[in-house]
N, CA, C and O atoms as a GROMACS GRO file, in nm:
protein
  436
    1MET      N    1  -0.084  -1.221   1.264
    1MET     CA    2  -0.048  -1.341   1.191
    1MET      C    3  -0.027  -1.311   1.043
    1MET      O    4   0.060  -1.370   0.978
    2LYS      N    5  -0.108  -1.219   0.990
    2LYS     CA    6  -0.097  -1.187   0.848
    2LYS      C    7   0.039  -1.123   0.817
    2LYS      O    8   0.100  -1.153   0.714
    3GLY      N    9   0.087  -1.036   0.907
    3GLY     CA   10   0.217  -0.973   0.887
    3GLY      C   11   0.331  -1.072   0.891
    3GLY      O   12   0.427  -1.059   0.815
    4GLN      N   13   0.321  -1.172   0.979
    4GLN     CA   14   0.424  -1.274   0.988
    4GLN      C   15   0.429  -1.358   0.861
    4GLN      O   16   0.537  -1.398   0.816
    5THR      N   17   0.314  -1.385   0.803
    5THR     CA   18   0.309  -1.462   0.679
    5THR      C   19   0.383  -1.388   0.567
    5THR      O   20   0.459  -1.448   0.492
    6TYR      N   21   0.360  -1.257   0.557
    6TYR     CA   22   0.429  -1.179   0.455
    6TYR      C   23   0.580  -1.178   0.478
    6TYR      O   24   0.657  -1.188   0.382
    7ILE      N   25   0.622  -1.168   0.602
    7ILE     CA   26   0.766  -1.168   0.631
    7ILE      C   27   0.827  -1.302   0.596
    7ILE      O   28   0.935  -1.308   0.537
    8ILE      N   29   0.760  -1.410   0.633
    8ILE     CA   30   0.812  -1.543   0.601
    8ILE      C   31   0.821  -1.564   0.450
    8ILE      O   32   0.921  -1.615   0.401
    9LEU      N   33   0.718  -1.524   0.378
    9LEU     CA   34   0.721  -1.536   0.232
    9LEU      C   35   0.832  -1.450   0.172
    9LEU      O   36   0.897  -1.493   0.076
   10ALA      N   37   0.853  -1.331   0.224
   10ALA     CA   38   0.959  -1.244   0.174
   10ALA      C   39   1.096  -1.304   0.197
   10ALA      O   40   1.182  -1.298   0.110
   11VAL      N   41   1.117  -1.364   0.314
   11VAL     CA   42   1.246  -1.427   0.344
   11VAL      C   43   1.268  -1.548   0.252
   11VAL      O   44   1.378  -1.566   0.199
   12VAL      N   45   1.166  -1.630   0.233
   12VAL     CA   46   1.178  -1.745   0.144
   12VAL      C   47   1.209  -1.699   0.002
   12VAL      O   48   1.296  -1.755  -0.065
   13PHE      N   49   1.139  -1.596  -0.044
   13PHE     CA   50   1.162  -1.542  -0.178
   13PHE      C   51   1.305  -1.488  -0.190
   13PHE      O   52   1.370  -1.509  -0.292
   14ALA      N   53   1.353  -1.418  -0.087
   14ALA     CA   54   1.489  -1.363  -0.089
   14ALA      C   55   1.594  -1.474  -0.093
   14ALA      O   56   1.694  -1.462  -0.163
   15VAL      N   57   1.572  -1.580  -0.019
   15VAL     CA   58   1.666  -1.692  -0.019
   15VAL      C   59   1.670  -1.759  -0.156
   15VAL      O   60   1.777  -1.791  -0.207
   16ILE      N   61   1.553  -1.780  -0.216
   16ILE     CA   62   1.547  -1.841  -0.350
   16ILE      C   63   1.622  -1.755  -0.451
   16ILE      O   64   1.697  -1.807  -0.533
   17ILE      N   65   1.601  -1.624  -0.446
   17ILE     CA   66   1.670  -1.533  -0.539
   17ILE      C   67   1.820  -1.534  -0.514
   17ILE      O   68   1.899  -1.535  -0.609
   18ALA      N   69   1.861  -1.535  -0.387
   18ALA     CA   70   2.003  -1.536  -0.355
   18ALA      C   71   2.070  -1.663  -0.406
   18ALA      O   72   2.179  -1.656  -0.465
   19VAL      N   73   2.008  -1.777  -0.386
   19VAL     CA   74   2.064  -1.904  -0.434
   19VAL      C   75   2.071  -1.902  -0.586
   19VAL      O   76   2.172  -1.942  -0.644
   20PHE      N   77   1.964  -1.857  -0.651
   20PHE     CA   78   1.962  -1.850  -0.796
   20PHE      C   79   2.072  -1.758  -0.848
   20PHE      O   80   2.138  -1.789  -0.947
   21ALA      N   81   2.091  -1.645  -0.782
   21ALA     CA   82   2.192  -1.548  -0.826
   21ALA      C   83   2.333  -1.603  -0.806
   21ALA      O   84   2.419  -1.585  -0.892
   22VAL      N   85   2.358  -1.669  -0.694
   22VAL     CA   86   2.491  -1.722  -0.665
   22VAL      C   87   2.529  -1.834  -0.763
   22VAL      O   88   2.646  -1.849  -0.798
   23ILE      N   89   2.431  -1.911  -0.806
   23ILE     CA   90   2.457  -2.019  -0.902
   23ILE      C   91   2.497  -1.961  -1.038
   23ILE      O   92   2.578  -2.021  -1.108
   24ASN      N   93   2.441  -1.846  -1.076
   24ASN     CA   94   2.464  -1.785  -1.207
   24ASN      C   95   2.563  -1.670  -1.196
   24ASN      O   96   2.523  -1.554  -1.185
   25VAL      N   97   2.692  -1.701  -1.198
   25VAL     CA   98   2.795  -1.599  -1.182
   25VAL      C   99   2.871  -1.571  -1.312
   25VAL      O  100   2.964  -1.490  -1.312
   26ASP      N  101   2.834  -1.635  -1.420
   26ASP     CA  102   2.905  -1.616  -1.546
   26ASP      C  103   2.883  -1.474  -1.598
   26ASP      O  104   2.777  -1.416  -1.577
   27PRO      N  105   2.986  -1.418  -1.665
   27PRO     CA  106   2.968  -1.285  -1.725
   27PRO      C  107   2.876  -1.293  -1.847
   27PRO      O  108   2.883  -1.388  -1.926
   28VAL      N  109   2.791  -1.194  -1.862
   28VAL     CA  110   2.698  -1.188  -1.976
   28VAL      C  111   2.706  -1.050  -2.038
   28VAL      O  112   2.750  -0.953  -1.977
   29GLU      N  113   2.661  -1.044  -2.163
   29GLU     CA  114   2.653  -0.915  -2.232
   29GLU      C  115   2.515  -0.856  -2.206
   29GLU      O  116   2.413  -0.922  -2.226
   30VAL      N  117   2.514  -0.731  -2.162
   30VAL     CA  118   2.390  -0.662  -2.134
   30VAL      C  119   2.373  -0.552  -2.239
   30VAL      O  120   2.459  -0.466  -2.253
   31ASN      N  121   2.261  -0.557  -2.312
   31ASN     CA  122   2.234  -0.457  -2.415
   31ASN      C  123   2.142  -0.349  -2.359
   31ASN      O  124   2.032  -0.378  -2.312
   32PHE      N  125   2.186  -0.226  -2.366
   32PHE     CA  126   2.106  -0.111  -2.328
   32PHE      C  127   2.060  -0.042  -2.455
   32PHE      O  128   2.102  -0.079  -2.565
   33LEU      N  129   1.974   0.056  -2.442
   33LEU     CA  130   1.930   0.131  -2.561
   33LEU      C  131   2.045   0.206  -2.626
   33LEU      O  132   2.047   0.224  -2.748
   34PHE      N  133   2.140   0.251  -2.545
   34PHE     CA  134   2.248   0.336  -2.596
   34PHE      C  135   2.381   0.262  -2.610
   34PHE      O  136   2.480   0.323  -2.650
   35GLY      N  137   2.386   0.135  -2.578
   35GLY     CA  138   2.511   0.060  -2.590
   35GLY      C  139   2.500  -0.076  -2.525
   35GLY      O  140   2.392  -0.121  -2.488
   36ALA      N  141   2.615  -0.140  -2.512
   36ALA     CA  142   2.619  -0.272  -2.452
   36ALA      C  143   2.738  -0.279  -2.357
   36ALA      O  144   2.832  -0.201  -2.367
   37GLY      N  145   2.731  -0.374  -2.266
   37GLY     CA  146   2.840  -0.392  -2.171
   37GLY      C  147   2.838  -0.533  -2.116
   37GLY      O  148   2.744  -0.609  -2.137
   38HIS      N  149   2.946  -0.566  -2.046
   38HIS     CA  150   2.955  -0.698  -1.984
   38HIS      C  151   2.942  -0.682  -1.834
   38HIS      O  152   2.996  -0.588  -1.775
   39ALA      N  153   2.869  -0.775  -1.772
   39ALA     CA  154   2.851  -0.773  -1.627
   39ALA      C  155   2.826  -0.916  -1.580
   39ALA      O  156   2.772  -0.997  -1.655
   40PRO      N  157   2.864  -0.946  -1.458
   40PRO     CA  158   2.832  -1.079  -1.406
   40PRO      C  159   2.680  -1.095  -1.394
   40PRO      O  160   2.609  -1.002  -1.355
   41LEU      N  161   2.632  -1.212  -1.427
   41LEU     CA  162   2.488  -1.239  -1.425
   41LEU      C  163   2.430  -1.219  -1.286
   41LEU      O  164   2.314  -1.180  -1.272
   42ILE      N  165   2.510  -1.247  -1.182
   42ILE     CA  166   2.462  -1.227  -1.045
   42ILE      C  167   2.423  -1.082  -1.021
   42ILE      O  168   2.323  -1.055  -0.954
   43LEU      N  169   2.500  -0.988  -1.075
   43LEU     CA  170   2.467  -0.846  -1.058
   43LEU      C  171   2.343  -0.807  -1.138
   43LEU      O  172   2.263  -0.727  -1.092
   44VAL      N  173   2.327  -0.864  -1.256
   44VAL     CA  174   2.210  -0.835  -1.338
   44VAL      C  175   2.084  -0.885  -1.266
   44VAL      O  176   1.983  -0.815  -1.262
   45ILE      N  177   2.091  -1.006  -1.210
   45ILE     CA  178   1.976  -1.062  -1.138
   45ILE      C  179   1.943  -0.978  -1.015
   45ILE      O  180   1.828  -0.940  -0.995
   46LEU      N  181   2.044  -0.949  -0.934
   46LEU     CA  182   2.019  -0.872  -0.811
   46LEU      C  183   1.971  -0.731  -0.841
   46LEU      O  184   1.884  -0.680  -0.771
   47PHE      N  185   2.026  -0.667  -0.944
   47PHE     CA  186   1.982  -0.533  -0.982
   47PHE      C  187   1.837  -0.536  -1.031
   47PHE      O  188   1.759  -0.446  -0.999
   48SER      N  189   1.801  -0.637  -1.106
   48SER     CA  190   1.663  -0.648  -1.155
   48SER      C  191   1.565  -0.668  -1.040
   48SER      O  192   1.458  -0.606  -1.038
   49VAL      N  193   1.600  -0.753  -0.944
   49VAL     CA  194   1.514  -0.774  -0.828
   49VAL      C  195   1.503  -0.646  -0.746
   49VAL      O  196   1.395  -0.610  -0.700
   50LEU      N  197   1.615  -0.578  -0.727
   50LEU     CA  198   1.614  -0.452  -0.651
   50LEU      C  199   1.526  -0.347  -0.718
   50LEU      O  200   1.449  -0.279  -0.650
   51MET      N  201   1.538  -0.333  -0.848
   51MET     CA  202   1.456  -0.234  -0.919
   51MET      C  203   1.307  -0.271  -0.912
   51MET      O  204   1.223  -0.182  -0.901
   52GLY      N  205   1.276  -0.399  -0.919
   52GLY     CA  206   1.138  -0.443  -0.905
   52GLY      C  207   1.082  -0.409  -0.767
   52GLY      O  208   0.968  -0.366  -0.755
   53ALA      N  209   1.164  -0.429  -0.664
   53ALA     CA  210   1.121  -0.396  -0.528
   53ALA      C  211   1.102  -0.246  -0.510
   53ALA      O  212   1.007  -0.202  -0.445
   54VAL      N  213   1.192  -0.166  -0.566
   54VAL     CA  214   1.181  -0.020  -0.554
   54VAL      C  215   1.056   0.030  -0.626
   54VAL      O  216   0.984   0.115  -0.572
   55ILE      N  217   1.030  -0.020  -0.745
   55ILE     CA  218   0.911   0.024  -0.819
   55ILE      C  219   0.784  -0.017  -0.746
   55ILE      O  220   0.689   0.061  -0.737
   56THR      N  221   0.781  -0.140  -0.694
   56THR     CA  222   0.664  -0.186  -0.619
   56THR      C  223   0.642  -0.102  -0.494
   56THR      O  224   0.529  -0.066  -0.463
   57ALA      N  225   0.749  -0.071  -0.422
   57ALA     CA  226   0.738   0.011  -0.302
   57ALA      C  227   0.689   0.151  -0.336
   57ALA      O  228   0.606   0.207  -0.263
   58ALA      N  229   0.739   0.209  -0.444
   58ALA     CA  230   0.696   0.343  -0.483
   58ALA      C  231   0.547   0.347  -0.516
   58ALA      O  232   0.476   0.438  -0.474
   59VAL      N  233   0.501   0.248  -0.589
   59VAL     CA  234   0.358   0.242  -0.623
   59VAL      C  235   0.275   0.221  -0.497
   59VAL      O  236   0.168   0.281  -0.482
   60SER      N  237   0.323   0.137  -0.406
   60SER     CA  238   0.250   0.111  -0.281
   60SER      C  239   0.242   0.236  -0.195
   60SER      O  240   0.137   0.265  -0.138
   61ILE      N  241   0.351   0.310  -0.185
   61ILE     CA  242   0.351   0.432  -0.105
   61ILE      C  243   0.255   0.535  -0.165
   61ILE      O  244   0.182   0.601  -0.092
   62PHE      N  245   0.256   0.548  -0.298
   62PHE     CA  246   0.163   0.640  -0.363
   62PHE      C  247   0.019   0.601  -0.333
   62PHE      O  248  -0.064   0.687  -0.304
   63ARG      N  249  -0.010   0.472  -0.339
   63ARG     CA  250  -0.147   0.423  -0.313
   63ARG      C  251  -0.187   0.448  -0.168
   63ARG      O  252  -0.300   0.488  -0.142
   64ILE      N  253  -0.096   0.425  -0.074
   64ILE     CA  254  -0.125   0.448   0.068
   64ILE      C  255  -0.151   0.596   0.093
   64ILE      O  256  -0.244   0.630   0.166
   65MET      N  257  -0.071   0.684   0.033
   65MET     CA  258  -0.092   0.828   0.051
   65MET      C  259  -0.227   0.868  -0.005
   65MET      O  260  -0.297   0.949   0.057
   66HIS      N  261  -0.265   0.814  -0.120
   66HIS     CA  262  -0.395   0.846  -0.180
   66HIS      C  263  -0.509   0.799  -0.089
   66HIS      O  264  -0.606   0.872  -0.069
   67LEU      N  265  -0.498   0.679  -0.034
   67LEU     CA  266  -0.603   0.627   0.053
   67LEU      C  267  -0.612   0.706   0.184
   67LEU      O  268  -0.722   0.728   0.235
   68GLN      N  269  -0.498   0.750   0.239
   68GLN     CA  270  -0.500   0.830   0.360
   68GLN      C  271  -0.568   0.965   0.336
   68GLN      O  272  -0.644   1.014   0.419
   69ARG      N  273  -0.539   1.024   0.221
   69ARG     CA  274  -0.602   1.151   0.185
   69ARG      C  275  -0.754   1.133   0.170
   69ARG      O  276  -0.832   1.216   0.216
   70GLU      N  277  -0.794   1.024   0.106
   70GLU     CA  278  -0.936   0.995   0.087
   70GLU      C  279  -1.004   0.969   0.221
   70GLU      O  280  -1.118   1.011   0.242
   71LEU      N  281  -0.936   0.901   0.312
   71LEU     CA  282  -0.991   0.874   0.445
   71LEU      C  283  -1.010   1.004   0.523
   71LEU      O  284  -1.110   1.021   0.593
   72LYS      N  285  -0.916   1.095   0.511
   72LYS     CA  286  -0.925   1.224   0.580
   72LYS      C  287  -1.046   1.303   0.530
   72LYS      O  288  -1.120   1.360   0.610
   73VAL      N  289  -1.067   1.305   0.398
   73VAL     CA  290  -1.182   1.376   0.341
   73VAL      C  291  -1.312   1.311   0.386
   73VAL      O  292  -1.408   1.380   0.418
   74THR      N  293  -1.315   1.179   0.388
   74THR     CA  294  -1.436   1.107   0.428
   74THR      C  295  -1.468   1.132   0.575
   74THR      O  296  -1.585   1.151   0.611
   75LYS      N  297  -1.366   1.134   0.661
   75LYS     CA  298  -1.389   1.164   0.803
   75LYS      C  299  -1.442   1.306   0.820
   75LYS      O  300  -1.529   1.330   0.904
   76LYS      N  301  -1.390   1.399   0.742
   76LYS     CA  302  -1.437   1.537   0.750
   76LYS      C  303  -1.583   1.545   0.707
   76LYS      O  304  -1.664   1.613   0.772
   77GLU      N  305  -1.618   1.477   0.597
   77GLU     CA  306  -1.757   1.475   0.552
   77GLU      C  307  -1.848   1.410   0.656
   77GLU      O  308  -1.961   1.456   0.676
   78LEU      N  309  -1.802   1.305   0.720
   78LEU     CA  310  -1.881   1.238   0.823
   78LEU      C  311  -1.904   1.328   0.943
   78LEU      O  312  -2.014   1.331   0.998
   79SER      N  313  -1.802   1.402   0.983
   79SER     CA  314  -1.821   1.493   1.096
   79SER      C  315  -1.918   1.605   1.060
   79SER      O  316  -1.995   1.650   1.144
   80ASN      N  317  -1.914   1.651   0.935
   80ASN     CA  318  -2.010   1.753   0.892
   80ASN      C  319  -2.152   1.697   0.889
   80ASN      O  320  -2.246   1.766   0.926
   81LEU      N  321  -2.167   1.573   0.847
   81LEU     CA  322  -2.298   1.511   0.843
   81LEU      C  323  -2.354   1.490   0.983
   81LEU      O  324  -2.474   1.510   1.005
   82THR      N  325  -2.270   1.448   1.076
   82THR     CA  326  -2.320   1.424   1.212
   82THR      C  327  -2.365   1.554   1.277
   82THR      O  328  -2.464   1.554   1.351
   83VAL      N  329  -2.296   1.663   1.251
   83VAL     CA  330  -2.338   1.791   1.305
   83VAL      C  331  -2.468   1.835   1.239
   83VAL      O  332  -2.556   1.888   1.307
   84SER      N  333  -2.481   1.814   1.109
   84SER     CA  334  -2.605   1.849   1.039
   84SER      C  335  -2.721   1.765   1.090
   84SER      O  336  -2.830   1.818   1.112
   85ASP      N  337  -2.699   1.636   1.111
   85ASP     CA  338  -2.804   1.550   1.163
   85ASP      C  339  -2.843   1.589   1.304
   85ASP      O  340  -2.959   1.578   1.342
   86ALA      N  341  -2.746   1.636   1.383
   86ALA     CA  342  -2.776   1.679   1.519
   86ALA      C  343  -2.868   1.800   1.515
   86ALA      O  344  -2.958   1.812   1.598
   87ASN      N  345  -2.846   1.889   1.420
   87ASN     CA  346  -2.933   2.007   1.408
   87ASN      C  347  -3.072   1.969   1.361
   87ASN      O  348  -3.170   2.027   1.407
   88VAL      N  349  -3.083   1.874   1.271
   88VAL     CA  350  -3.213   1.831   1.219
   88VAL      C  351  -3.295   1.765   1.329
   88VAL      O  352  -3.415   1.789   1.339
   89TYR      N  353  -3.232   1.684   1.410
   89TYR     CA  354  -3.303   1.611   1.514
   89TYR      C  355  -3.307   1.686   1.647
   89TYR      O  356  -3.355   1.632   1.746
   90ASP      N  357  -3.257   1.808   1.650
   90ASP     CA  358  -3.257   1.892   1.769
   90ASP      C  359  -3.183   1.824   1.885
   90ASP      O  360  -3.234   1.815   1.997
   91VAL      N  361  -3.063   1.777   1.855
   91VAL     CA  362  -2.978   1.714   1.956
   91VAL      C  363  -2.851   1.798   1.965
   91VAL      O  364  -2.798   1.840   1.862
   92SER      N  365  -2.802   1.821   2.085
   92SER     CA  366  -2.680   1.900   2.099
   92SER      C  367  -2.563   1.821   2.041
   92SER      O  368  -2.561   1.698   2.047
   93SER      N  369  -2.467   1.892   1.985
   93SER     CA  370  -2.357   1.825   1.916
   93SER      C  371  -2.271   1.743   2.011
   93SER      O  372  -2.202   1.653   1.966
   94GLU      N  373  -2.273   1.772   2.142
   94GLU     CA  374  -2.196   1.693   2.238
   94GLU      C  375  -2.259   1.555   2.256
   94GLU      O  376  -2.189   1.460   2.292
   95GLU      N  377  -2.389   1.543   2.234
   95GLU     CA  378  -2.460   1.418   2.257
   95GLU      C  379  -2.476   1.334   2.130
   95GLU      O  380  -2.539   1.228   2.133
   96VAL      N  381  -2.419   1.380   2.021
   96VAL     CA  382  -2.436   1.310   1.894
   96VAL      C  383  -2.361   1.178   1.901
   96VAL      O  384  -2.243   1.172   1.935
   97ASN      N  385  -2.432   1.072   1.869
   97ASN     CA  386  -2.373   0.940   1.864
   97ASN      C  387  -2.410   0.881   1.728
   97ASN      O  388  -2.526   0.885   1.687
   98LEU      N  389  -2.313   0.828   1.661
   98LEU     CA  390  -2.335   0.777   1.526
   98LEU      C  391  -2.441   0.667   1.524
   98LEU      O  392  -2.521   0.661   1.430
   99ALA      N  393  -2.444   0.583   1.623
   99ALA     CA  394  -2.543   0.475   1.627
   99ALA      C  395  -2.684   0.531   1.639
   99ALA      O  396  -2.777   0.480   1.576
  100GLU      N  397  -2.701   0.635   1.720
  100GLU     CA  398  -2.834   0.696   1.735
  100GLU      C  399  -2.879   0.760   1.604
  100GLU      O  400  -2.997   0.750   1.568
  101ILE      N  401  -2.788   0.823   1.535
  101ILE     CA  402  -2.823   0.887   1.408
  101ILE      C  403  -2.864   0.782   1.306
  101ILE      O  404  -2.961   0.800   1.233
  102GLU      N  405  -2.789   0.670   1.302
  102GLU     CA  406  -2.825   0.564   1.209
  102GLU      C  407  -2.962   0.507   1.242
  102GLU      O  408  -3.040   0.477   1.152
  103GLU      N  409  -2.992   0.490   1.371
  103GLU     CA  410  -3.123   0.439   1.410
  103GLU      C  411  -3.233   0.534   1.367
  103GLU      O  412  -3.336   0.490   1.316
  104LYS      N  413  -3.213   0.664   1.385
  104LYS     CA  414  -3.312   0.763   1.348
  104LYS      C  415  -3.331   0.765   1.196
  104LYS      O  416  -3.443   0.779   1.147
  105ASN      N  417  -3.221   0.752   1.122
  105ASN     CA  418  -3.231   0.751   0.976
  105ASN      C  419  -3.305   0.627   0.929
  105ASN      O  420  -3.381   0.634   0.833
  106ASP      N  421  -3.284   0.513   0.995
  106ASP     CA  422  -3.353   0.390   0.957
  106ASP      C  423  -3.502   0.402   0.984
  106ASP      O  424  -3.583   0.354   0.905
  107THR      N  425  -3.541   0.466   1.094
  107THR     CA  426  -3.684   0.479   1.126
  107THR      C  427  -3.752   0.578   1.033
  107THR      O  428  -3.870   0.562   1.002
  108VAL      N  429  -3.680   0.681   0.988
  108VAL     CA  430  -3.737   0.780   0.897
  108VAL      C  431  -3.763   0.717   0.760
  108VAL      O  432  -3.863   0.749   0.695
  109LYS      N  433  -3.675   0.630   0.717
  109LYS     CA  434  -3.689   0.566   0.585
  109LYS      C  435  -3.802   0.470   0.593
  109LYS      O  436  -3.833   0.403   0.494
   0.00000   0.00000   0.00000
């Protein structure tokens, strides 16, 4: 349901931007750092929205990659801890269950 909400909001946002852009078709002067030029306002609006989406997507992808890397390291640390706990409690590594280890740690504390 959460994914559908995002899609619906994205479509509504896209329609609002499209209507806004189509209404504003007059040519405008665009000033850059190195010069100026004329372009239809519809292109300026659509280009600005597109660049905003690209920048947001790039930041999101970077964040997802960072979180996946962090998750991989955490899983590796967890597997090392479970093997270490199995050795401390004299349990074979095939029989290690995370719930049992947590119970044993709670009773020790």
